[in-house]
N, C-alpha and C positions, 0 to 999 in steps of 0.2 A: 430469588432471581426469576424474572418474568420468563415462560414458556417461549415468548418471541423472540427472546436472544440465545435460544438453542433449535428452533425450528428449522427443518430442512425447506428452503425456498427454491425457487426456478433457476437462481443464481448460484446459491449456496447447497448445492444438491448433493450434499455429502452421503447420502442414502443410495446413490447410485454405484453399479457395481464397482465403477473405474475408478470412482474415488475410494469405495471400501478397499478398492487392490493395494493402495499404495499404502494402506496402516500394514500390512502383514510385513513389507520390509524394512518399515520404521519400529515393529514392535509395539510392545505394551507395557513393559517394565520401566518406568522412569521415578525418580526420586520422590519427584512432584511435579505439578502440571505447568508451571513454569518451564521446567527441563524440557517436557514433552513438548510444548509450544517451540521452543528453540529448536528441537529435532525437526520438526515439521518446517519450520523456515529455511533451516540448513538443506533439507531435503528439495524444496521446492526451488531454491538457488541453485542447486546441484543440477538439477533436471529439466530444468525449464527456460530456454533461451531468451534472453531479454529481447524484446521487438518494440517496435511504435505499434499501438492499436488504439483505436478509440470505440472498438466493439464492447463496450461495457457491461453488457448485459447477457454475454455469452457464459455458458453454464461451467461452473469450476470442471465438472466431466470432460467435456470437451477440450478443454485448456490443458490438460492432463494427457488426453490422448494425442494432441498436436505439439505437447513439450514446447510450449512457446507461448509469450505472454507480456504485456506491458508492466510496469511496476503497479499499476491500481488492479489488474488481473491477477498477477501474483499474490497480491494482497489478499484478492477473495480467495484464493486458494490456501492460503493460511487460515482464513475465517473458516474456510467449510470445513477443513481439516481440525480445526481448534474446536469447533463445535460437534464433531465425530468422536472428539476425547471427551466431551462434556464441558468444555469450556465456555463459556456464554462469549457471545461477541455482540458489538455496535458498531456504528461510526457515526463519526461528526463530519457535519459539511462544511468545509473548508474551501472558501472562493480565493484562489491565488493569481496575484497579479500575471499579467502575459510576459513580462519579462524573466520571469521564473524559467520559462521556456526556451529563452532567445538562443542558448547555444545548442539547445539540443535539436529544434525546429528551426534553423536559420530560413529556408526558402518559405517560411510563413511568417516572418516577423510581422511584415506589415498586415498582413491580414487575421493575424489572431485577436480573438476577442479580449477584449480591455480583461477579464477575468475568465480565470477556468475553474471548473470545480472538482474538488478532491476529496475523495469517500475517506478518512481517515480513520482506521480502526482502532478498537480498544477491547483489551482481552479482561474477563472477571478471574483476577488471580487473588490468592490470599484475601480476599474480603474486600478489594477495590478493584477499579476499574483504573487498567495498565494501558497507557497509548504505545501505540507500534512502535514509536522509535526507543521505548525503554524495556523492551521484551528481554534483553541482556543485560542492562544495565542502565542506571539512573544518568540523567542527563549531565550532571555534575562529575560523575565518575568516569564515563565516556569523554566526555571533555578534556579531562587532567590527563590521559593517554592519546589525544588524537593529535597527528602531527599538524594538522591544521583542519579550518571550518570545512564543512561539506558545501561545494560550491555548484553541484548539478552540472559540471562540465564531463568529469569521467567516469566515475563507478556510478552505477544507479543507485536511487535512494533506498530501494527495496535492500540490494546488498550492504550498502553503506551502514545500515543501522547497527549492524555489528560492533562496530567500533569506533564510530564517528557520531557526536549527535545530528540528527536530522529535524531538530526545533523549531516546528513550526508555531508554538504556542509560546514563546517566550521566556521557557523555564531557566535557560542557559544565564540569561540577564539576572533572573533572581538569585541563582548560583555562582556569581561572581565571574561568570566567564561568557561577558555581552557578546565576543566577537562569534560565537557558534548560533548565535539567534539567528532564525530564519521568519521572524515574524513580520520583518519589515515588506515580505511578499504577500502576507495573509491581508486581503482585503476586504474581506465579510467572512462570517459564518452564519450558518443557519442551522444550529442545534443539532440536538443525537437523533439518530435512527435505528430502528432497532435491527434493520436490515439493510444492504445497500440496495435490494430491489426497492424497497420504500423510497430510500433517499432519491436513485435516478427516478423513478414514476414522478417525484414531485420537484425536483428541480433540474433534472437536466432539459435543457434548454438549445441545446448547440442547432444551429440552421443547417438545412440541407446542403447550403452551399459552401458552409466549412466542413461538414463531412466528405464532401465532394473532394475539395481541395486537400484535404489532410489524406483522404486516400487515394489520391493521384500521386501526392510527394510522397507519403511517409508509410502508410499502412502496412505493418507486416516485416518492415524492413529494419536490420539490427539497429539498436540504439547508437547515435553517434558518441562517440567519446574524445575529448579532447584533453591535453595533461591540464591538470589542476594548478 
């Protein structure tokens, strides 16, 4: 495994004392690295309030201090702590159709860019890269027990991965559960990056006016939730 998949970065600053402090209550005794990763995810879900934010380059240490973050920011927290436990990470660049966000950001429907960038994490576990949505179980097994597909209306995607497929890659279609696929929202992919820092440097091209409008309407506000 490449050192780049474990390195400390400006965003994934897991050597910072505020990130290292999180590891103390989490402990070090796990039957395997997947169990450690699941514990990290549960901890972030428990202690960080889900809010809207586009400050994608905010260091994980700061996010842990303010106890809030977007789905993407909280995924970055999981990546940083995974690296702290010696679990290599990388991110896949997905471009999502703007309609994926319509229910979350209704005030911006008319001005959202046609596609938005998602840094979708992967973790090296048991000799293979595991997508963020399969940290707890496979797509097929999650679909078998889920009451309904993920809608991005109620529960956030960060929290939903515990019990429902958040399947941007069409794996559920191959598993015979096409209703759970979110592949229709993926309008482009730009490969893998060793760190989300690198992905954002190379691909994040949001306009200043878009940033301004988002900050004016939704920045740091609680995630809007509707009945699924």
